MDTraj code that builds the backbone (N, CA, C; nanometers):
import mdtraj as md
import numpy as np

residues = "MET SER ARG ARG GLU ARG PHE ILE PRO PRO THR ASP GLU GLU LEU ARG ARG LEU GLU GLU ALA HIS ILE GLU LYS GLN LYS LEU VAL GLU SER ARG LYS GLY LEU ILE ALA LYS THR LEU ARG THR GLN ARG LYS GLU SER LEU VAL GLN ILE LEU THR LYS VAL CYS ASP GLU ASN ILE HIS ALA ARG TRP ILE ILE GLU ALA GLU LEU GLY MET THR LYS PRO VAL GLU LEU LEU ARG HIS ASP LEU ARG GLU ALA ILE GLN LEU ALA THR HIS VAL ASP GLU LYS HIS ILE ASN TYR ASN PHE SER PHE ASP TRP ASP ALA TYR ALA GLU VAL LYS ARG LEU MET GLU MET LEU VAL SER LEU SER ALA ILE PRO GLU ALA MET GLU ILE ALA ILE HIS PHE MET GLU LYS ALA SER ARG GLN ILE GLU TYR SER ASN GLU GLY MET MET LEU GLU GLN VAL GLU ALA GLY LEU HIS PRO ILE PHE GLU ALA LEU GLU ASN HIS ASP GLU THR GLN ARG SER GLU TRP ALA LEU ARG LEU GLN THR ALA ASP ARG VAL GLY PHE VAL CYS HIS GLU LYS LEU LYS ARG TRP THR ASN ASN PRO ARG".split()
xyz = np.array([
    [-2.4938, 1.1577, 1.0658],
    [-2.3476, 1.1161, 1.1074],
    [-2.3730, 0.9685, 1.2069],
    [-2.3089, 0.8884, 1.1576],
    [-2.3656, 0.7717, 1.2045],
    [-2.2840, 0.6592, 1.3287],
    [-2.3061, 0.6474, 1.3522],
    [-2.2446, 0.5247, 1.5127],
    [-2.0915, 0.5360, 1.4810],
    [-2.0481, 0.4797, 1.3841],
    [-1.9092, 0.4606, 1.3124],
    [-1.8285, 0.6108, 1.2599],
    [-1.8922, 0.6951, 1.2539],
    [-1.8435, 0.8312, 1.2491],
    [-1.7897, 0.8984, 1.3012],
    [-1.8805, 0.8881, 1.4216],
    [-1.8210, 0.9668, 1.5562],
    [-1.8069, 0.8119, 1.7190],
    [-1.7480, 0.8551, 1.7837],
    [-1.7016, 0.7937, 1.8776],
    [-1.7721, 0.7907, 2.0324],
    [-1.8939, 0.7217, 2.0284],
    [-1.9907, 0.6667, 2.1173],
    [-1.9015, 0.5332, 2.1845],
    [-1.8875, 0.5986, 2.3348],
    [-1.8374, 0.5125, 2.4455],
    [-1.9709, 0.3623, 2.4574],
    [-1.8444, 0.3394, 2.4524],
    [-1.9724, 0.1968, 2.4640],
    [-2.0884, 0.1046, 2.5969],
    [-2.1351, 0.0809, 2.6633],
    [-2.2345, 0.1107, 2.6560],
    [-2.2415, -0.0064, 2.7956],
    [-2.2760, 0.0179, 2.9256],
    [-2.2230, -0.0917, 2.9976],
    [-2.2473, -0.2023, 3.0166],
    [-2.3374, -0.2884, 2.9376],
    [-2.3947, -0.3907, 2.8865],
    [-2.2862, -0.4786, 2.7245],
    [-2.2341, -0.3642, 2.6988],
    [-2.1432, -0.3581, 2.6022],
    [-2.0894, -0.4441, 2.6750],
    [-2.0242, -0.3542, 2.7175],
    [-1.8564, -0.3483, 2.8232],
    [-1.9012, -0.4845, 2.8491],
    [-1.9828, -0.5935, 2.9581],
    [-2.0033, -0.6460, 3.0256],
    [-2.0020, -0.7698, 2.9224],
    [-2.0241, -0.7778, 2.8238],
    [-2.0600, -0.8749, 2.7071],
    [-1.9284, -0.9169, 2.6432],
    [-1.8422, -0.7090, 2.6574],
    [-1.6797, -0.8076, 2.5802],
    [-1.6111, -0.9130, 2.6907],
    [-1.6300, -0.8340, 2.8334],
    [-1.5199, -0.9144, 2.9056],
    [-1.5961, -1.0386, 2.9433],
    [-1.6845, -1.0785, 2.9055],
    [-1.7053, -1.2380, 2.9200],
    [-1.6725, -1.3220, 2.7902],
    [-1.6930, -1.2338, 2.6867],
    [-1.6019, -1.2829, 2.5567],
    [-1.4594, -1.3179, 2.6267],
    [-1.3639, -1.2256, 2.6909],
    [-1.2408, -1.1988, 2.6438],
    [-1.2036, -1.3292, 2.7609],
    [-1.2950, -1.3429, 2.8643],
    [-1.2960, -1.4390, 3.0039],
    [-1.3486, -1.6173, 2.9291],
    [-1.3954, -1.6323, 2.7650],
    [-1.4690, -1.7458, 2.7415],
    [-1.3645, -1.7304, 2.6988],
    [-1.2878, -1.6382, 2.6241],
    [-1.1701, -1.6936, 2.4701],
    [-1.0826, -1.7577, 2.6073],
    [-1.0248, -1.6996, 2.6858],
    [-0.9238, -1.7349, 2.7771],
    [-0.8746, -1.8860, 2.8432],
    [-1.0474, -1.8586, 2.8232],
    [-1.0647, -2.0885, 2.9364],
    [-1.0307, -2.1417, 2.7714],
    [-1.0961, -2.0880, 2.6763],
    [-1.0451, -2.2164, 2.5244],
    [-0.8916, -2.2094, 2.5232],
    [-0.8297, -2.0514, 2.5248],
    [-0.6666, -2.0781, 2.5110],
    [-0.5980, -2.1850, 2.6056],
    [-0.6517, -2.1599, 2.7468],
    [-0.6139, -2.2778, 2.8292],
    [-0.6416, -2.4078, 2.8299],
    [-0.7495, -2.4068, 2.7934],
    [-0.8142, -2.5933, 2.7770],
    [-0.6866, -2.6359, 2.6900],
    [-0.6138, -2.5873, 2.5578],
    [-0.5741, -2.6007, 2.4480],
    [-0.4263, -2.6723, 2.5008],
    [-0.4402, -2.4740, 2.5730],
    [-0.2803, -2.5597, 2.6634],
    [-0.2773, -2.7057, 2.7562],
    [-0.3549, -2.6766, 2.8371],
    [-0.3420, -2.8152, 2.8483],
    [-0.3794, -2.9318, 2.8186],
    [-0.4631, -2.9869, 2.6626],
    [-0.4853, -3.0687, 2.6250],
    [-0.3409, -3.1314, 2.5089],
    [-0.2843, -2.9829, 2.4412],
    [-0.1574, -3.0476, 2.3828],
    [-0.0153, -3.0408, 2.5056],
    [0.0001, -3.0169, 2.6031],
    [0.0983, -3.0407, 2.6926],
    [0.0171, -3.2140, 2.7492],
    [-0.0548, -3.2409, 2.7955],
    [-0.1020, -3.3954, 2.8555],
    [-0.0835, -3.4538, 2.7202],
    [-0.0399, -3.4436, 2.5988],
    [-0.0911, -3.5236, 2.4882],
    [0.0254, -3.5126, 2.4718],
    [0.1540, -3.3996, 2.4533],
    [0.2737, -3.4796, 2.4433],
    [0.3828, -3.4941, 2.5469],
    [0.3294, -3.5039, 2.6826],
    [0.3203, -3.6284, 2.7582],
    [0.3149, -3.7878, 2.7531],
    [0.1934, -3.7955, 2.6615],
    [0.2138, -3.9598, 2.6174],
    [0.2982, -4.0292, 2.4413],
    [0.3553, -3.8524, 2.3849],
    [0.4721, -3.8909, 2.2886],
    [0.5827, -3.9813, 2.3385],
    [0.6480, -4.0514, 2.2616],
    [0.7285, -4.1049, 2.2723],
    [0.8810, -3.9837, 2.2586],
    [0.9734, -4.0324, 2.2947],
    [1.1314, -3.9107, 2.2596],
    [1.1375, -3.8890, 2.1062],
    [1.1235, -4.0215, 2.0351],
    [1.1307, -3.9556, 1.9067],
    [1.0564, -3.9077, 1.8765],
    [0.9238, -3.9057, 1.8518],
    [0.7934, -3.8557, 1.8054],
    [0.8441, -3.6882, 1.8143],
    [0.8611, -3.7358, 1.9436],
    [0.8388, -3.5592, 2.0208],
    [0.9943, -3.4510, 1.8642],
    [1.0458, -3.5451, 1.8954],
    [1.1639, -3.4985, 1.7883],
    [1.1188, -3.4997, 1.6592],
    [1.0653, -3.5745, 1.5979],
    [0.9545, -3.5522, 1.4694],
    [0.8614, -3.4329, 1.4794],
    [0.8023, -3.4123, 1.6349],
    [0.6887, -3.3092, 1.5685],
    [0.7859, -3.1639, 1.6125],
    [0.8843, -3.1380, 1.6900],
    [0.9172, -3.0486, 1.6736],
    [0.9986, -3.0129, 1.5640],
    [1.0873, -3.0632, 1.4853],
    [1.1630, -3.0943, 1.3814],
    [1.0575, -3.0440, 1.2648],
    [0.9651, -3.0988, 1.2537],
    [0.8248, -3.0721, 1.1665],
    [0.8028, -2.8993, 1.1662],
    [0.7719, -2.9046, 1.3071],
    [0.7430, -2.7327, 1.3472],
    [0.8472, -2.6169, 1.3115],
    [0.9554, -2.6486, 1.3001],
    [1.1140, -2.5837, 1.2636],
    [1.1108, -2.5283, 1.1284],
    [1.0635, -2.6981, 1.0565],
    [1.0344, -2.6641, 0.8927],
    [0.9186, -2.6118, 0.8581],
    [0.8262, -2.5555, 0.9050],
    [0.6396, -2.5411, 0.8283],
    [0.6847, -2.3663, 0.9089],
    [0.7152, -2.3293, 1.0484],
    [0.7277, -2.1800, 1.0550],
    [0.8516, -2.1570, 1.1037],
    [0.8677, -2.0761, 1.0529],
    [1.0142, -1.9612, 1.0774],
    [0.9929, -1.8902, 1.2188],
    [0.9263, -1.8394, 1.2705],
    [0.8914, -1.7991, 1.3824],
    [0.9575, -1.8798, 1.5338],
    [0.8417, -2.0413, 1.4247],
    [0.8071, -2.1464, 1.5887],
    [1.0032, -2.1747, 1.6114],
    [1.0531, -2.1710, 1.4520],
    [1.1834, -2.2762, 1.5141],
    [1.2355, -2.1592, 1.5635],
    [1.2456, -1.9820, 1.5412],
    [1.3292, -1.9058, 1.6000],
    [1.3363, -1.9168, 1.8035],
    [1.2033, -1.9254, 1.8311],
    [1.1457, -1.9882, 1.9500],
    [1.1793, -2.0888, 2.0061],
    [1.1985, -2.2102, 1.9653],
    [1.2706, -2.3432, 1.9550],
    [1.3540, -2.3227, 1.9887],
    [1.4741, -2.2912, 1.9050],
    [1.6189, -2.2354, 1.8902],
    [1.6882, -2.1848, 2.0444],
    [1.5493, -2.0631, 2.0442],
    [1.6280, -1.9832, 2.1179],
    [1.5988, -2.0230, 2.2961],
    [1.4581, -2.1079, 2.2566],
    [1.4721, -2.1728, 2.4065],
    [1.6451, -2.3174, 2.4733],
    [1.6223, -2.3928, 2.3633],
    [1.6968, -2.4741, 2.3646],
    [1.8520, -2.4134, 2.3998],
    [1.8490, -2.3012, 2.3857],
    [1.9948, -2.2533, 2.3924],
    [2.0849, -2.3170, 2.2701],
    [2.0456, -2.2863, 2.1710],
    [2.1067, -2.3954, 2.0455],
    [2.2133, -2.3124, 1.9756],
    [2.3987, -2.4013, 1.9612],
    [2.4672, -2.3217, 1.9640],
    [2.4723, -2.4034, 1.7870],
    [2.5542, -2.2514, 1.7242],
    [2.5204, -2.2616, 1.5198],
    [2.6799, -2.2311, 1.4771],
    [2.7390, -2.3315, 1.3767],
    [2.8238, -2.2770, 1.3327],
    [2.8380, -2.1588, 1.3039],
    [2.9882, -2.1170, 1.2340],
    [2.9311, -1.9568, 1.1780],
    [2.8901, -1.9792, 1.0793],
    [2.8835, -2.0491, 0.9502],
    [2.8598, -2.0516, 0.8056],
    [2.6419, -2.0698, 0.8243],
    [2.5929, -2.1293, 0.9138],
    [2.4896, -2.1411, 0.9884],
    [2.4000, -1.9788, 0.9703],
    [2.5102, -1.9425, 1.0998],
    [2.4589, -1.8351, 1.1701],
    [2.4797, -1.7082, 1.0319],
    [2.5778, -1.7019, 0.9934],
    [2.5773, -1.6167, 0.8541],
    [2.4159, -1.6186, 0.7948],
    [2.4271, -1.7595, 0.7699],
    [2.2850, -1.7556, 0.7071],
    [2.1749, -1.7042, 0.7169],
    [2.1490, -1.7749, 0.8676],
    [2.0110, -1.7784, 0.9345],
    [1.9830, -1.5861, 0.9263],
    [2.0974, -1.5596, 1.0146],
    [2.1223, -1.3755, 1.0017],
    [2.0861, -1.3205, 0.8467],
    [2.1313, -1.3613, 0.7787],
    [2.0506, -1.2852, 0.6246],
    [1.8978, -1.3343, 0.5775],
    [1.8953, -1.4435, 0.6712],
    [1.6924, -1.4894, 0.5984],
    [1.6166, -1.3975, 0.7343],
    [1.6791, -1.3806, 0.8425],
    [1.6103, -1.2906, 0.9617],
    [1.5954, -1.1167, 0.8596],
    [1.7448, -1.1147, 0.8851],
    [1.7164, -0.9796, 0.8007],
    [1.6390, -0.9957, 0.6901],
    [1.6298, -1.0442, 0.5748],
    [1.5031, -1.0191, 0.4722],
    [1.3983, -1.0147, 0.5004],
    [1.3386, -1.0773, 0.6036],
    [1.2134, -1.0655, 0.7031],
    [1.1745, -0.9409, 0.8197],
    [1.2795, -0.9241, 0.8972],
    [1.2821, -0.7837, 0.9548],
    [1.2717, -0.6523, 0.8015],
    [1.3259, -0.6208, 0.7487],
    [1.3593, -0.5764, 0.6651],
    [1.2897, -0.5172, 0.5557],
    [1.1389, -0.6734, 0.5725],
    [1.0827, -0.6654, 0.4081],
    [0.9769, -0.4949, 0.3824],
    [0.9718, -0.4894, 0.2243],
    [0.9158, -0.3487, 0.1887],
    [0.8114, -0.4019, 0.1101],
    [0.6156, -0.3469, 0.1287],
    [0.6001, -0.3635, 0.0556],
    [0.5508, -0.2052, -0.0319],
    [0.5694, -0.1861, -0.1083],
    [0.5789, -0.0923, -0.1715],
    [0.5090, -0.0625, -0.2337],
    [0.4132, -0.0419, -0.1982],
    [0.2492, -0.0307, -0.2284],
    [0.2256, 0.0742, -0.1114],
    [0.3247, 0.0226, 0.0090],
    [0.2663, 0.1149, 0.1287],
    [0.3790, 0.2148, 0.1877],
    [0.4760, 0.2339, 0.0866],
    [0.5504, 0.3602, 0.0262],
    [0.4887, 0.4585, 0.2064],
    [0.5525, 0.5596, 0.2008],
    [0.5504, 0.6736, 0.3338],
    [0.4018, 0.6408, 0.4496],
    [0.3852, 0.5138, 0.4947],
    [0.2789, 0.4674, 0.5638],
    [0.3970, 0.4486, 0.6918],
    [0.3108, 0.4134, 0.7603],
    [0.3444, 0.3871, 0.9195],
    [0.3114, 0.2447, 0.8391],
    [0.3939, 0.1154, 0.8085],
    [0.3117, -0.0250, 0.7378],
    [0.3909, -0.0839, 0.8980],
    [0.2878, -0.2343, 0.8894],
    [0.3618, -0.3403, 1.0319],
    [0.4907, -0.3877, 0.9679],
    [0.5501, -0.3738, 1.0499],
    [0.6982, -0.5150, 1.0041],
    [0.6802, -0.6027, 1.1138],
    [0.7776, -0.7099, 1.1043],
    [0.8064, -0.8407, 1.2253],
    [0.9131, -0.7971, 1.3304],
    [0.8898, -0.7728, 1.4307],
    [0.8988, -0.7849, 1.5868],
    [1.0427, -0.7896, 1.5463],
    [0.9390, -0.9423, 1.5567],
    [1.0062, -1.1077, 1.6179],
    [1.0968, -1.1323, 1.5356],
    [1.1293, -1.0782, 1.3974],
    [1.2663, -1.0990, 1.2894],
    [1.3784, -1.0155, 1.3362],
    [1.2884, -0.8768, 1.3906],
    [1.4039, -0.8089, 1.4022],
    [1.5255, -0.8735, 1.5645],
    [1.3775, -0.9149, 1.6563],
    [1.4795, -0.9364, 1.7425],
    [1.5568, -1.0718, 1.7606],
    [1.5323, -1.1258, 1.6459],
    [1.6741, -1.2748, 1.5355],
    [1.7171, -1.2107, 1.5394],
    [1.7755, -1.1098, 1.4441],
    [1.8410, -1.0407, 1.3924],
    [1.9885, -1.0129, 1.4758],
    [1.9089, -0.9225, 1.6573],
    [1.9893, -0.9348, 1.7439],
    [2.0865, -1.0322, 1.8053],
    [1.9553, -1.1181, 1.8283],
    [1.9858, -1.2852, 1.8726],
    [2.1402, -1.3453, 1.8061],
    [2.0940, -1.3317, 1.6729],
    [2.1897, -1.4378, 1.5858],
    [2.3101, -1.3711, 1.5850],
    [2.3053, -1.2138, 1.5550],
    [2.4091, -1.1405, 1.5568],
    [2.4720, -1.1277, 1.7160],
    [2.3914, -1.1142, 1.8215],
    [2.5281, -1.1857, 1.9623],
    [2.5794, -1.3111, 1.9966],
    [2.5262, -1.3936, 1.8752],
    [2.5629, -1.4753, 1.9115],
    [2.7453, -1.4725, 1.7573],
    [2.7086, -1.4029, 1.6809],
    [2.7808, -1.4622, 1.6048],
    [2.9693, -1.3644, 1.6567],
    [2.9183, -1.2369, 1.6911],
    [3.0106, -1.2068, 1.8388],
    [3.0631, -1.2826, 1.9092],
    [2.9976, -1.3509, 1.9393],
    [2.9785, -1.4365, 2.1224],
    [3.0836, -1.5276, 2.0628],
    [3.1043, -1.5814, 1.8982],
    [3.1808, -1.7172, 1.8762],
    [3.2870, -1.6413, 1.7663],
    [3.3443, -1.4704, 1.8463],
    [3.5032, -1.4166, 1.7891],
    [3.4908, -1.4128, 1.6550],
    [3.3335, -1.4358, 1.5406],
    [3.3862, -1.3955, 1.4410],
    [3.3626, -1.2466, 1.4060],
    [3.4564, -1.1839, 1.4169],
    [3.4004, -1.0425, 1.4264],
    [3.4275, -0.9745, 1.2756],
    [3.4950, -1.0446, 1.1861],
    [3.5299, -1.0113, 1.0463],
    [3.3464, -1.0310, 0.9939],
    [3.3054, -1.1395, 1.0059],
    [3.1701, -1.2047, 0.9599],
    [3.1165, -1.0907, 1.0115],
    [3.0846, -1.1039, 1.1346],
    [3.0246, -0.9722, 1.1896],
    [2.9715, -0.8329, 1.1456],
    [3.1181, -0.7547, 1.1146],
    [3.1279, -0.6721, 1.0208],
    [3.0489, -0.6953, 0.9508],
    [3.1109, -0.7366, 0.8589],
    [3.0540, -0.8030, 0.7025],
    [2.8602, -0.7485, 0.6926],
    [2.7714, -0.8253, 0.7778],
    [2.6781, -0.8838, 0.7673],
    [2.6047, -0.7751, 0.7963],
    [2.7104, -0.6796, 0.9218],
    [2.6125, -0.5534, 0.9309],
    [2.6245, -0.4232, 0.8807],
    [2.7274, -0.4767, 0.7687],
    [2.6858, -0.3417, 0.5883],
    [2.5325, -0.4171, 0.5659],
    [2.5575, -0.5490, 0.5147],
    [2.3612, -0.5309, 0.4494],
    [2.3153, -0.5288, 0.5001],
    [2.3001, -0.5400, 0.6752],
    [2.1897, -0.5263, 0.7556],
    [2.1523, -0.3661, 0.7522],
    [2.2698, -0.2488, 0.7112],
    [2.2543, -0.1577, 0.7410],
    [2.1870, -0.0754, 0.5981],
    [2.1610, -0.1559, 0.4767],
    [2.1745, -0.1322, 0.3174],
    [2.0352, -0.1663, 0.3589],
    [1.9655, -0.3109, 0.3567],
    [1.8394, -0.3099, 0.3922],
    [1.6951, -0.2322, 0.4672],
    [1.7364, -0.2014, 0.6467],
    [1.7208, -0.1573, 0.7486],
    [1.7034, 0.0413, 0.6993],
    [1.7933, 0.0374, 0.6734],
    [1.8337, 0.2211, 0.6724],
    [1.6746, 0.2395, 0.5296],
    [1.6995, 0.1071, 0.3659],
    [1.6189, 0.1781, 0.3081],
    [1.4608, 0.1168, 0.3739],
    [1.4397, 0.0418, 0.4406],
    [1.2986, 0.0176, 0.5620],
    [1.2352, 0.1177, 0.6301],
    [1.3237, 0.1926, 0.6570],
    [1.3751, 0.3301, 0.7172],
    [1.2855, 0.4313, 0.6100],
    [1.3617, 0.4141, 0.5764],
    [1.3400, 0.5649, 0.4494],
    [1.2240, 0.5494, 0.3661],
    [1.1657, 0.4596, 0.3523],
    [1.0248, 0.3848, 0.2625],
    [0.9170, 0.3945, 0.3829],
    [0.9180, 0.3909, 0.4935],
    [0.7921, 0.4285, 0.6470],
    [0.8481, 0.5994, 0.6409],
    [0.6788, 0.6154, 0.7223],
    [0.6742, 0.7517, 0.7300],
    [0.7298, 0.7866, 0.8170],
    [0.6906, 0.7574, 0.9920],
    [0.8025, 0.7968, 1.0685],
    [0.9495, 0.6963, 1.1091],
    [0.9824, 0.5755, 1.0352],
    [1.1187, 0.5203, 1.0992],
    [1.0834, 0.4566, 1.2511],
    [0.9367, 0.3825, 1.2739],
    [0.9284, 0.3669, 1.3667],
    [0.9784, 0.2180, 1.4295],
    [1.0754, 0.1521, 1.3139],
    [1.1767, 0.0428, 1.3574],
    [1.3377, 0.1194, 1.3604],
    [1.3544, 0.2016, 1.3889],
    [1.4854, 0.2900, 1.4006],
    [1.5171, 0.1971, 1.5211],
    [1.4380, 0.1820, 1.6948],
    [1.4988, 0.1319, 1.8052],
    [1.5158, 0.0177, 1.7497],
    [1.4367, -0.1198, 1.6744],
    [1.5293, -0.2122, 1.6548],
    [1.5923, -0.2163, 1.5551],
    [1.6622, -0.1323, 1.4410],
    [1.7690, -0.1224, 1.3857],
    [1.8803, -0.0574, 1.4520],
    [1.8987, -0.0332, 1.5291],
    [1.9987, 0.0143, 1.5998],
    [2.0230, -0.0509, 1.7178],
    [1.9394, -0.1620, 1.8121],
    [1.9374, -0.2733, 1.8288],
    [2.0331, -0.3865, 1.8180],
    [1.9970, -0.4161, 1.7138],
    [2.0533, -0.5444, 1.6240],
    [2.2099, -0.4843, 1.5415],
    [2.2301, -0.3649, 1.5566],
    [2.3631, -0.3498, 1.5451],
    [2.4509, -0.3536, 1.6363],
    [2.3582, -0.3019, 1.7861],
    [2.4636, -0.3048, 1.8743],
    [2.6340, -0.4024, 1.9232],
    [2.5383, -0.5636, 1.8955],
    [2.6612, -0.5880, 1.9272],
    [2.7906, -0.5770, 1.8706],
    [2.8046, -0.5255, 1.7922],
    [2.8981, -0.5537, 1.6741],
    [2.9503, -0.4588, 1.7631],
    [2.8324, -0.3239, 1.7472],
    [2.9276, -0.2248, 1.8372],
    [3.0153, -0.2383, 1.9008],
    [2.9623, -0.3022, 2.0383],
    [2.9708, -0.3932, 2.1616],
    [3.1720, -0.3958, 2.1655],
    [3.1060, -0.5306, 2.0207],
    [3.2645, -0.5930, 2.0165],
    [3.3959, -0.5312, 1.9903],
    [3.3419, -0.3768, 1.8959],
    [3.4180, -0.2939, 1.8102],
    [3.5023, -0.1909, 1.9332],
    [3.4513, -0.1642, 2.0781],
    [3.5006, -0.0922, 2.0914],
    [3.6520, -0.0261, 2.1365],
    [3.7073, -0.1789, 2.1321],
    [3.8351, -0.1583, 2.1618],
    [3.9131, -0.2368, 2.0384],
    [3.7967, -0.2411, 1.8757],
    [3.8901, -0.2795, 1.7850],
    [4.0168, -0.2354, 1.7461],
    [4.1225, -0.2831, 1.6761],
    [4.1660, -0.1476, 1.5667],
    [4.1623, 0.0002, 1.5461],
    [4.2404, 0.0528, 1.5645],
    [4.0817, 0.2066, 1.5259],
    [4.1036, 0.2424, 1.3905],
    [4.2076, 0.1860, 1.2996],
    [4.1599, 0.2396, 1.1640],
    [4.0905, 0.1164, 1.0928],
    [4.1158, -0.0182, 1.1348],
    [4.0141, -0.0904, 1.0897],
    [3.8618, -0.0687, 1.0974],
    [3.8054, -0.0443, 1.2812],
    [3.6946, 0.0032, 1.3021],
    [3.6768, 0.1445, 1.2163],
    [3.7427, 0.2526, 1.1829],
    [3.7374, 0.3772, 1.1491],
    [3.6686, 0.3726, 0.9599],
    [3.7568, 0.2909, 0.9063],
    [3.7203, 0.2091, 0.8010],
    [3.5392, 0.1250, 0.7425],
    [3.5582, 0.0692, 0.8574],
    [3.4200, -0.0821, 0.8869],
    [3.3369, 0.0713, 0.8719],
    [3.3052, 0.1390, 0.9704],
    [3.2112, 0.2417, 0.9971],
    [3.2122, 0.3292, 0.8792],
    [3.2757, 0.3483, 0.8570],
    [3.2430, 0.4720, 0.7078],
    [3.1710, 0.3824, 0.6092],
    [3.2630, 0.2809, 0.5990],
    [3.1006, 0.1836, 0.5092],
    [3.0198, 0.1615, 0.5239],
    [2.9765, 0.1562, 0.7231],
    [2.8567, 0.1419, 0.7598],
    [2.7289, 0.3150, 0.6969],
    [2.8627, 0.3716, 0.7381],
    [2.7770, 0.5168, 0.7072],
    [2.7106, 0.5518, 0.5933],
    [2.8269, 0.5143, 0.4785],
    [2.7777, 0.5462, 0.3735],
    [2.6741, 0.4037, 0.3174],
    [2.6522, 0.3037, 0.3807],
    [2.4915, 0.2535, 0.3345],
    [2.4377, 0.2919, 0.4304],
    [2.4404, 0.3526, 0.4977],
    [2.2600, 0.4650, 0.5637],
    [2.2034, 0.5201, 0.4737],
    [2.0755, 0.5356, 0.4315],
    [1.9945, 0.5408, 0.2754],
    [1.9240, 0.6711, 0.3791],
    [1.9514, 0.6974, 0.5123],
    [1.8682, 0.8012, 0.6094],
    [1.9582, 0.8881, 0.6290],
    [2.0392, 0.8439, 0.6856],
    [2.1851, 0.9199, 0.7882],
    [2.2017, 0.9643, 0.8997],
    [2.1125, 0.8695, 0.9742],
    [2.0912, 0.8985, 1.0689],
    [2.0998, 0.7843, 1.1704],
    [2.1039, 0.6500, 1.1595],
    [2.1100, 0.5198, 1.2331],
    [2.2651, 0.4675, 1.3262],
    [2.2032, 0.5132, 1.4352],
    [2.3569, 0.5293, 1.5041],
    [2.4544, 0.6225, 1.4622],
    [2.4049, 0.6954, 1.4598],
    [2.4566, 0.8807, 1.4398],
    [2.5577, 0.9028, 1.4904],
    [2.5319, 0.9426, 1.5942],
    [2.6424, 0.9276, 1.7144],
    [2.7343, 0.8964, 1.7153],
    [2.7521, 0.7607, 1.7277],
    [2.8540, 0.5995, 1.7434],
    [2.9163, 0.6783, 1.5976],
    [2.8640, 0.6327, 1.4827],
    [2.9675, 0.6172, 1.3646],
    [3.0292, 0.7932, 1.3270],
    [2.9991, 0.8591, 1.3962],
    [3.0427, 1.0390, 1.3478],
    [3.1486, 1.0535, 1.4260],
    [3.1700, 0.9262, 1.5904],
    [3.2541, 0.9693, 1.6525],
    [3.3334, 0.8379, 1.5839],
    [3.3071, 0.7355, 1.5266],
    [3.4395, 0.6431, 1.4936],
    [3.4960, 0.6942, 1.3591],
    [3.4369, 0.7482, 1.2466],
    [3.4874, 0.8127, 1.1645],
    [3.5242, 0.9194, 1.1230],
    [3.5055, 1.0364, 1.1821],
    [3.4852, 1.2326, 1.2173],
    [3.4479, 1.2600, 1.0872],
    [3.3886, 1.1604, 1.0740],
    [3.2245, 1.2524, 0.9621],
    [3.1578, 1.2614, 1.0501],
    [3.1029, 1.4448, 0.9538],
    [3.0185, 1.5020, 1.0849],
    [2.8284, 1.4323, 1.0074],
    [2.8567, 1.3831, 0.9145],
    [2.7225, 1.3336, 0.8214],
    [2.6182, 1.2739, 0.8971],
])
top = md.Topology()
chain = top.add_chain()
for i, resn in enumerate(residues, 1):
    res = top.add_residue(resn, chain, resSeq=i)
    for name in ("N", "CA", "C"):
        top.add_atom(name, md.element.get_by_symbol(name[0]), res)
traj = md.Trajectory(xyz[None], top)
């Protein structure tokens, strides 16, 4: 049986080399950050705007970070578009990996929650209710296709802002919407207790 086939703890010398490599890597990372900061300080404002805009255009995850750091507000239509974009990335399923604990985009789920909070804060409740149905359809499909549904917590966190906003909403409208959300749930247990209470449906 080879070393790869059984666990053999690393030697003290191997641990020392790993620690040295880690320290060296961290030094290089800090050096790069320092160089970037130093170079940015030499740029004119318009140049910085162009650089950041280009980064946002070419890397959606960087765009999310920049928008969040800037506290940027968006009109409802753009929020709806960006939410659907984040939902698509968050709930992506590679059908070659069905019934595995496949990786998923944690940052995209965090962005779904952030944008849902923004939509609710603008009192765009009907829009948030509608996109929540879409989110439930996509996210519960991803849970269904995974082995252990490890993204369940992120899915429920993404729905939390609209649930919170509807606590004192018209009960008839809320019940109708909750039933639609319950129907969209392909696994039958996302936000189960809340939906059961709002719909009086024990599903």
